[in-house]
N, CA, C and O atoms as a GROMACS GRO file, in nm:
protein
  408
    1MET      N    1   1.094  -8.299  -1.044
    1MET     CA    2   1.115  -8.159  -1.067
    1MET      C    3   1.187  -8.093  -0.952
    1MET      O    4   1.146  -7.988  -0.905
    2ASN      N    5   1.291  -8.152  -0.906
    2ASN     CA    6   1.367  -8.093  -0.797
    2ASN      C    7   1.493  -8.028  -0.847
    2ASN      O    8   1.565  -7.967  -0.767
    3GLY      N    9   1.523  -8.036  -0.967
    3GLY     CA   10   1.648  -7.987  -1.019
    3GLY      C   11   1.635  -7.849  -1.082
    3GLY      O   12   1.552  -7.768  -1.039
    4PRO      N   13   1.716  -7.823  -1.182
    4PRO     CA   14   1.717  -7.691  -1.246
    4PRO      C   15   1.588  -7.659  -1.320
    4PRO      O   16   1.562  -7.542  -1.348
    5GLU      N   17   1.507  -7.758  -1.352
    5GLU     CA   18   1.384  -7.728  -1.425
    5GLU      C   19   1.280  -7.657  -1.338
    5GLU      O   20   1.183  -7.604  -1.393
    6ILE      N   21   1.295  -7.653  -1.209
    6ILE     CA   22   1.202  -7.582  -1.120
    6ILE      C   23   1.233  -7.432  -1.116
    6ILE      O   24   1.147  -7.353  -1.076
    7LEU      N   25   1.351  -7.392  -1.155
    7LEU     CA   26   1.391  -7.252  -1.148
    7LEU      C   27   1.309  -7.162  -1.240
    7LEU      O   28   1.280  -7.049  -1.203
    8VAL      N   29   1.271  -7.209  -1.356
    8VAL     CA   30   1.194  -7.127  -1.450
    8VAL      C   31   1.055  -7.095  -1.395
    8VAL      O   32   1.017  -6.978  -1.396
    9PRO      N   33   0.977  -7.192  -1.346
    9PRO     CA   34   0.847  -7.156  -1.290
    9PRO      C   35   0.858  -7.070  -1.164
    9PRO      O   36   0.779  -6.978  -1.145
   10LEU      N   37   0.956  -7.100  -1.079
   10LEU     CA   38   0.974  -7.017  -0.959
   10LEU      C   39   1.014  -6.874  -0.995
   10LEU      O   40   0.966  -6.780  -0.933
   11GLY      N   41   1.100  -6.859  -1.092
   11GLY     CA   42   1.139  -6.725  -1.138
   11GLY      C   43   1.021  -6.649  -1.196
   11GLY      O   44   1.007  -6.529  -1.173
   12GLY      N   45   0.937  -6.716  -1.270
   12GLY     CA   46   0.817  -6.653  -1.328
   12GLY      C   47   0.721  -6.607  -1.220
   12GLY      O   48   0.669  -6.496  -1.226
   13MET      N   49   0.698  -6.693  -1.120
   13MET     CA   50   0.607  -6.655  -1.012
   13MET      C   51   0.664  -6.539  -0.930
   13MET      O   52   0.593  -6.447  -0.892
   14LEU      N   53   0.792  -6.546  -0.904
   14LEU     CA   54   0.856  -6.439  -0.828
   14LEU      C   55   0.847  -6.306  -0.905
   14LEU      O   56   0.825  -6.201  -0.844
   15MET      N   57   0.863  -6.310  -1.036
   15MET     CA   58   0.853  -6.190  -1.117
   15MET      C   59   0.711  -6.132  -1.112
   15MET      O   60   0.694  -6.010  -1.104
   16ILE      N   61   0.610  -6.218  -1.115
   16ILE     CA   62   0.472  -6.172  -1.107
   16ILE      C   63   0.446  -6.104  -0.972
   16ILE      O   64   0.382  -5.999  -0.966
   17VAL      N   65   0.494  -6.164  -0.865
   17VAL     CA   66   0.474  -6.107  -0.731
   17VAL      C   67   0.546  -5.973  -0.719
   17VAL      O   68   0.489  -5.877  -0.666
   18VAL      N   69   0.668  -5.966  -0.767
   18VAL     CA   70   0.742  -5.840  -0.759
   18VAL      C   71   0.674  -5.731  -0.840
   18VAL      O   72   0.664  -5.617  -0.795
   19LEU      N   73   0.626  -5.763  -0.959
   19LEU     CA   74   0.557  -5.664  -1.041
   19LEU      C   75   0.424  -5.622  -0.977
   19LEU      O   76   0.388  -5.505  -0.980
   20ALA      N   77   0.351  -5.719  -0.920
   20ALA     CA   78   0.221  -5.687  -0.859
   20ALA      C   79   0.238  -5.597  -0.737
   20ALA      O   80   0.153  -5.512  -0.712
   21LEU      N   81   0.344  -5.613  -0.663
   21LEU     CA   82   0.367  -5.529  -0.545
   21LEU      C   83   0.452  -5.407  -0.576
   21LEU      O   84   0.440  -5.304  -0.509
   22GLY      N   85   0.536  -5.416  -0.674
   22GLY     CA   86   0.631  -5.308  -0.704
   22GLY      C   87   0.567  -5.186  -0.768
   22GLY      O   88   0.598  -5.073  -0.730
   23PHE      N   89   0.478  -5.206  -0.864
   23PHE     CA   90   0.416  -5.092  -0.932
   23PHE      C   91   0.334  -5.004  -0.837
   23PHE      O   92   0.351  -4.882  -0.841
   24PRO      N   93   0.248  -5.059  -0.753
   24PRO     CA   94   0.176  -4.971  -0.658
   24PRO      C   95   0.270  -4.900  -0.561
   24PRO      O   96   0.246  -4.784  -0.525
   25MET      N   97   0.376  -4.968  -0.520
   25MET     CA   98   0.470  -4.903  -0.427
   25MET      C   99   0.543  -4.788  -0.496
   25MET      O  100   0.562  -4.682  -0.436
   26ILE      N  101   0.582  -4.806  -0.619
   26ILE     CA  102   0.650  -4.700  -0.694
   26ILE      C  103   0.555  -4.582  -0.716
   26ILE      O  104   0.597  -4.467  -0.704
   27ARG      N  105   0.429  -4.610  -0.750
   27ARG     CA  106   0.332  -4.501  -0.769
   27ARG      C  107   0.310  -4.424  -0.639
   27ARG      O  108   0.299  -4.302  -0.641
   28LEU      N  109   0.304  -4.494  -0.525
   28LEU     CA  110   0.286  -4.429  -0.397
   28LEU      C  111   0.405  -4.338  -0.365
   28LEU      O  112   0.387  -4.225  -0.320
   29LEU      N  113   0.525  -4.388  -0.386
   29LEU     CA  114   0.644  -4.307  -0.362
   29LEU      C  115   0.647  -4.186  -0.455
   29LEU      O  116   0.686  -4.077  -0.412
   30ASN      N  117   0.607  -4.204  -0.580
   30ASN     CA  118   0.605  -4.094  -0.676
   30ASN      C  119   0.504  -3.986  -0.633
   30ASN      O  120   0.533  -3.867  -0.643
   31LYS      N  121   0.386  -4.028  -0.584
   31LYS     CA  122   0.287  -3.931  -0.536
   31LYS      C  123   0.339  -3.853  -0.416
   31LYS      O  124   0.318  -3.732  -0.406
   32ARG      N  125   0.407  -3.922  -0.326
   32ARG     CA  126   0.464  -3.853  -0.209
   32ARG      C  127   0.568  -3.750  -0.249
   32ARG      O  128   0.569  -3.638  -0.198
   33ILE      N  129   0.654  -3.786  -0.340
   33ILE     CA  130   0.758  -3.693  -0.386
   33ILE      C  131   0.695  -3.573  -0.455
   33ILE      O  132   0.738  -3.460  -0.434
   34ASP      N  133   0.593  -3.597  -0.539
   34ASP     CA  134   0.525  -3.486  -0.605
   34ASP      C  135   0.454  -3.395  -0.506
   34ASP      O  136   0.454  -3.273  -0.523
   35ALA      N  137   0.393  -3.452  -0.404
   35ALA     CA  138   0.324  -3.372  -0.303
   35ALA      C  139   0.423  -3.286  -0.225
   35ALA      O  140   0.394  -3.170  -0.195
   36GLN      N  141   0.538  -3.340  -0.193
   36GLN     CA  142   0.639  -3.262  -0.122
   36GLN      C  143   0.695  -3.152  -0.210
   36GLN      O  144   0.723  -3.042  -0.163
   37ARG      N  145   0.711  -3.180  -0.337
   37ARG     CA  146   0.765  -3.081  -0.429
   37ARG      C  147   0.662  -2.971  -0.459
   37ARG      O  148   0.700  -2.855  -0.478
   38ALA      N  149   0.534  -3.007  -0.463
   38ALA     CA  150   0.430  -2.910  -0.498
   38ALA      C  151   0.404  -2.810  -0.386
   38ALA      O  152   0.373  -2.695  -0.414
   39ALA      N  153   0.414  -2.851  -0.262
   39ALA     CA  154   0.382  -2.764  -0.150
   39ALA      C  155   0.501  -2.751  -0.056
   39ALA      O  156   0.504  -2.815   0.050
   40PRO      N  157   0.601  -2.670  -0.093
   40PRO     CA  158   0.714  -2.654  -0.002
   40PRO      C  159   0.672  -2.572   0.120
   40PRO      O  160   0.599  -2.474   0.108
   41LEU      N  161   0.718  -2.613   0.234
   41LEU     CA  162   0.685  -2.542   0.357
   41LEU      C  163   0.776  -2.421   0.372
   41LEU      O  164   0.896  -2.428   0.349
   42ALA      N  165   0.716  -2.310   0.412
   42ALA     CA  166   0.794  -2.189   0.433
   42ALA      C  167   0.861  -2.195   0.570
   42ALA      O  168   0.800  -2.241   0.667
   43PRO      N  169   0.982  -2.152   0.579
   43PRO     CA  170   1.048  -2.149   0.709
   43PRO      C  171   0.975  -2.054   0.805
   43PRO      O  172   0.904  -1.964   0.762
   44SER      N  173   0.995  -2.076   0.933
   44SER     CA  174   0.922  -1.996   1.032
   44SER      C  175   0.965  -1.850   1.030
   44SER      O  176   0.883  -1.762   1.056
   45ASP      N  177   1.091  -1.822   0.999
   45ASP     CA  178   1.133  -1.682   0.993
   45ASP      C  179   1.068  -1.609   0.877
   45ASP      O  180   1.039  -1.489   0.887
   46THR      N  181   1.043  -1.678   0.766
   46THR     CA  182   0.973  -1.616   0.654
   46THR      C  183   0.828  -1.586   0.692
   46THR      O  184   0.775  -1.482   0.656
   47THR      N  185   0.767  -1.677   0.762
   47THR     CA  186   0.629  -1.656   0.806
   47THR      C  187   0.621  -1.536   0.900
   47THR      O  188   0.530  -1.454   0.890
   48ALA      N  189   0.716  -1.526   0.991
   48ALA     CA  190   0.717  -1.412   1.084
   48ALA      C  191   0.739  -1.281   1.008
   48ALA      O  192   0.677  -1.180   1.040
   49ARG      N  193   0.827  -1.282   0.911
   49ARG     CA  194   0.851  -1.161   0.832
   49ARG      C  195   0.726  -1.120   0.755
   49ARG      O  196   0.694  -1.002   0.749
   50LEU      N  197   0.656  -1.216   0.697
   50LEU     CA  198   0.534  -1.184   0.625
   50LEU      C  199   0.427  -1.127   0.717
   50LEU      O  200   0.353  -1.037   0.678
   51GLU      N  201   0.419  -1.177   0.839
   51GLU     CA  202   0.323  -1.122   0.935
   51GLU      C  203   0.359  -0.978   0.971
   51GLU      O  204   0.271  -0.894   0.982
   52ARG      N  205   0.487  -0.950   0.989
   52ARG     CA  206   0.529  -0.811   1.019
   52ARG      C  207   0.499  -0.719   0.902
   52ARG      O  208   0.456  -0.606   0.922
   53ILE      N  209   0.522  -0.766   0.780
   53ILE     CA  210   0.491  -0.685   0.662
   53ILE      C  211   0.342  -0.659   0.654
   53ILE      O  212   0.299  -0.548   0.620
   54GLU      N  213   0.261  -0.760   0.686
   54GLU     CA  214   0.116  -0.742   0.683
   54GLU      C  215   0.072  -0.638   0.784
   54GLU      O  216  -0.013  -0.554   0.754
   55HIS      N  217   0.128  -0.642   0.904
   55HIS     CA  218   0.093  -0.542   1.006
   55HIS      C  219   0.137  -0.402   0.963
   55HIS      O  220   0.066  -0.304   0.986
   56ALA      N  221   0.253  -0.392   0.901
   56ALA     CA  222   0.301  -0.261   0.855
   56ALA      C  223   0.211  -0.205   0.746
   56ALA      O  224   0.181  -0.085   0.745
   57ILE      N  225   0.167  -0.290   0.654
   57ILE     CA  226   0.078  -0.244   0.547
   57ILE      C  227  -0.056  -0.201   0.605
   57ILE      O  228  -0.114  -0.101   0.561
   58ASP      N  229  -0.106  -0.274   0.704
   58ASP     CA  230  -0.231  -0.234   0.768
   58ASP      C  231  -0.217  -0.098   0.835
   58ASP      O  232  -0.307  -0.015   0.825
   59ALA      N  233  -0.105  -0.076   0.904
   59ALA     CA  234  -0.083   0.054   0.969
   59ALA      C  235  -0.074   0.166   0.866
   59ALA      O  236  -0.129   0.274   0.888
   60MET      N  237  -0.006   0.140   0.754
   60MET     CA  238   0.004   0.243   0.650
   60MET      C  239  -0.132   0.273   0.589
   60MET      O  240  -0.162   0.388   0.558
   61SER      N  241  -0.214   0.170   0.570
   61SER     CA  242  -0.345   0.195   0.511
   61SER      C  243  -0.433   0.277   0.604
   61SER      O  244  -0.512   0.360   0.558
   62VAL      N  245  -0.420   0.257   0.735
   62VAL     CA  246  -0.494   0.339   0.831
   62VAL      C  247  -0.447   0.484   0.823
   62VAL      O  248  -0.529   0.576   0.826
   63GLU      N  249  -0.317   0.504   0.812
   63GLU     CA  250  -0.264   0.641   0.804
   63GLU      C  251  -0.306   0.709   0.673
   63GLU      O  252  -0.339   0.828   0.674
   64VAL      N  253  -0.305   0.636   0.564
   64VAL     CA  254  -0.347   0.694   0.435
   64VAL      C  255  -0.495   0.732   0.442
   64VAL      O  256  -0.535   0.838   0.392
   65GLU      N  257  -0.575   0.648   0.504
   65GLU     CA  258  -0.717   0.680   0.518
   65GLU      C  259  -0.735   0.804   0.605
   65GLU      O  260  -0.822   0.887   0.578
   66ARG      N  261  -0.654   0.817   0.709
   66ARG     CA  262  -0.661   0.935   0.796
   66ARG      C  263  -0.624   1.061   0.719
   66ARG      O  264  -0.689   1.165   0.734
   67ILE      N  265  -0.521   1.053   0.638
   67ILE     CA  266  -0.479   1.168   0.556
   67ILE      C  267  -0.588   1.203   0.455
   67ILE      O  268  -0.617   1.321   0.433
   68ALA      N  269  -0.647   1.102   0.394
   68ALA     CA  270  -0.754   1.128   0.296
   68ALA      C  271  -0.874   1.193   0.362
   68ALA      O  272  -0.936   1.283   0.305
   69GLU      N  273  -0.907   1.149   0.483
   69GLU     CA  274  -1.019   1.210   0.555
   69GLU      C  275  -0.988   1.356   0.588
   69GLU      O  276  -1.076   1.442   0.578
   70GLY      N  277  -0.865   1.385   0.627
   70GLY     CA  278  -0.824   1.524   0.652
   70GLY      C  279  -0.832   1.608   0.526
   70GLY      O  280  -0.873   1.724   0.531
   71GLN      N  281  -0.794   1.551   0.414
   71GLN     CA  282  -0.801   1.623   0.287
   71GLN      C  283  -0.946   1.653   0.250
   71GLN      O  284  -0.978   1.763   0.206
   72ARG      N  285  -1.033   1.554   0.268
   72ARG     CA  286  -1.175   1.577   0.239
   72ARG      C  287  -1.232   1.686   0.330
   72ARG      O  288  -1.310   1.770   0.285
   73PHE      N  289  -1.194   1.684   0.457
   73PHE     CA  290  -1.243   1.784   0.552
   73PHE      C  291  -1.194   1.924   0.513
   73PHE      O  292  -1.270   2.020   0.515
   74THR      N  293  -1.066   1.934   0.477
   74THR     CA  294  -1.010   2.063   0.437
   74THR      C  295  -1.078   2.114   0.310
   74THR      O  296  -1.110   2.233   0.300
   75THR      N  297  -1.099   2.027   0.215
   75THR     CA  298  -1.166   2.067   0.091
   75THR      C  299  -1.308   2.114   0.119
   75THR      O  300  -1.354   2.213   0.061
   76LYS      N  301  -1.377   2.046   0.208
   76LYS     CA  302  -1.513   2.086   0.244
   76LYS      C  303  -1.513   2.223   0.311
   76LYS      O  304  -1.598   2.306   0.280
   77LEU      N  305  -1.418   2.246   0.403
   77LEU     CA  306  -1.411   2.376   0.470
   77LEU      C  307  -1.382   2.488   0.371
   77LEU      O  308  -1.444   2.594   0.377
   78LEU      N  309  -1.289   2.465   0.281
   78LEU     CA  310  -1.254   2.569   0.184
   78LEU      C  311  -1.369   2.597   0.088
   78LEU      O  312  -1.391   2.712   0.048
   79SER      N  313  -1.443   2.494   0.051
   79SER     CA  314  -1.554   2.517  -0.041
   79SER      C  315  -1.671   2.587   0.028
   79SER      O  316  -1.745   2.660  -0.036
   80GLU      N  317  -1.688   2.566   0.158
   80GLU     CA  318  -1.796   2.633   0.231
   80GLU      C  319  -1.759   2.776   0.269
   80GLU      O  320  -1.848   2.861   0.279
   81ARG      N  321  -1.633   2.804   0.290
   81ARG     CA  322  -1.588   2.934   0.336
   81ARG      C  323  -1.608   3.042   0.230
   81ARG      O  324  -1.662   3.148   0.259
   82ALA      N  325  -1.567   3.014   0.110
   82ALA     CA  326  -1.578   3.114   0.004
   82ALA      C  327  -1.628   3.045  -0.121
   82ALA      O  328  -1.548   2.999  -0.203
   83PRO      N  329  -1.758   3.037  -0.137
   83PRO     CA  330  -1.809   2.964  -0.254
   83PRO      C  331  -1.776   3.031  -0.386
   83PRO      O  332  -1.762   2.962  -0.487
   84GLY      N  333  -1.762   3.164  -0.390
   84GLY     CA  334  -1.735   3.230  -0.517
   84GLY      C  335  -1.589   3.264  -0.536
   84GLY      O  336  -1.547   3.293  -0.648
   85ALA      N  337  -1.511   3.261  -0.430
   85ALA     CA  338  -1.370   3.302  -0.441
   85ALA      C  339  -1.285   3.183  -0.485
   85ALA      O  340  -1.316   3.068  -0.457
   86ARG      N  341  -1.177   3.216  -0.554
   86ARG     CA  342  -1.083   3.112  -0.594
   86ARG      C  343  -0.984   3.091  -0.483
   86ARG      O  344  -0.938   3.187  -0.421
   87VAL      N  345  -0.952   2.969  -0.457
   87VAL     CA  346  -0.858   2.936  -0.352
   87VAL      C  347  -0.718   2.953  -0.407
   87VAL      O  348  -0.687   2.903  -0.516
   88GLY      N  349  -0.632   3.023  -0.334
   88GLY     CA  350  -0.493   3.038  -0.374
   88GLY      C  351  -0.473   3.143  -0.482
   88GLY      O  352  -0.378   3.132  -0.559
   89SER      N  353  -0.559   3.244  -0.491
   89SER     CA  354  -0.544   3.343  -0.596
   89SER      C  355  -0.445   3.452  -0.557
   89SER      O  356  -0.415   3.539  -0.639
   90GLY      N  357  -0.395   3.450  -0.439
   90GLY     CA  358  -0.296   3.549  -0.396
   90GLY      C  359  -0.359   3.687  -0.385
   90GLY      O  360  -0.345   3.767  -0.478
   91GLY      N  361  -0.425   3.718  -0.279
   91GLY     CA  362  -0.504   3.840  -0.272
   91GLY      C  363  -0.424   3.963  -0.243
   91GLY      O  364  -0.461   4.035  -0.149
   92GLY      N  365  -0.320   3.995  -0.311
   92GLY     CA  366  -0.239   4.111  -0.277
   92GLY      C  367  -0.250   4.223  -0.378
   92GLY      O  368  -0.143   4.273  -0.414
   93GLY      N  369  -0.352   4.266  -0.424
   93GLY     CA  370  -0.361   4.384  -0.512
   93GLY      C  371  -0.324   4.351  -0.655
   93GLY      O  372  -0.296   4.235  -0.686
   94GLY      N  373  -0.323   4.451  -0.741
   94GLY     CA  374  -0.299   4.427  -0.882
   94GLY      C  375  -0.157   4.459  -0.920
   94GLY      O  376  -0.135   4.550  -1.001
   95GLY      N  377  -0.063   4.391  -0.868
   95GLY     CA  378   0.075   4.426  -0.892
   95GLY      C  379   0.134   4.368  -1.015
   95GLY      O  380   0.253   4.399  -1.028
   96GLY      N  381   0.092   4.305  -1.096
   96GLY     CA  382   0.172   4.262  -1.208
   96GLY      C  383   0.096   4.199  -1.313
   96GLY      O  384   0.173   4.117  -1.364
   97GLY      N  385   0.014   4.197  -1.356
   97GLY     CA  386  -0.023   4.118  -1.470
   97GLY      C  387  -0.158   4.153  -1.516
   97GLY      O  388  -0.219   4.053  -1.554
   98GLY      N  389  -0.211   4.242  -1.524
   98GLY     CA  390  -0.345   4.252  -1.576
   98GLY      C  391  -0.339   4.329  -1.706
   98GLY      O  392  -0.229   4.381  -1.726
   99GLY      N  393  -0.419   4.346  -1.787
   99GLY     CA  394  -0.404   4.414  -1.914
   99GLY      C  395  -0.407   4.565  -1.899
   99GLY      O  396  -0.515   4.623  -1.896
  100GLY      N  397  -0.296   4.628  -1.891
  100GLY     CA  398  -0.289   4.774  -1.878
  100GLY      C  399  -0.240   4.836  -2.007
  100GLY      O  400  -0.196   4.765  -2.097
  101ASP      N  401  -0.246   4.972  -2.018
  101ASP     CA  402  -0.197   5.041  -2.137
  101ASP      C  403  -0.047   5.055  -2.130
  101ASP      O  404   0.010   5.088  -2.026
  102ILE      N  405   0.014   5.031  -2.238
  102ILE     CA  406   0.159   5.049  -2.244
  102ILE      C  407   0.196   5.154  -2.342
  102ILE      O  408   0.314   5.182  -2.360
   0.00000   0.00000   0.00000
């Protein structure tokens, strides 16, 4: 069996070895490619921009809370100052609009 008849068994064994090692290697490469595709890394400039946006939003939320606290304080003062009076009624006499005789 030193001639061409040895090629068939050697080819069969070689095919089994290639298949036994090839399939796990292909699956490993496929998992790596999927992992890289699933979690793309953000560039450092994008990360820095997002951090600046986060700080700006935090600063704005502090300012909005400060304005809301001022509004609550003003409302409380106005409600305590004149409990029966209407705010913004324009206290300038009866110059125009009340039901008079015509």
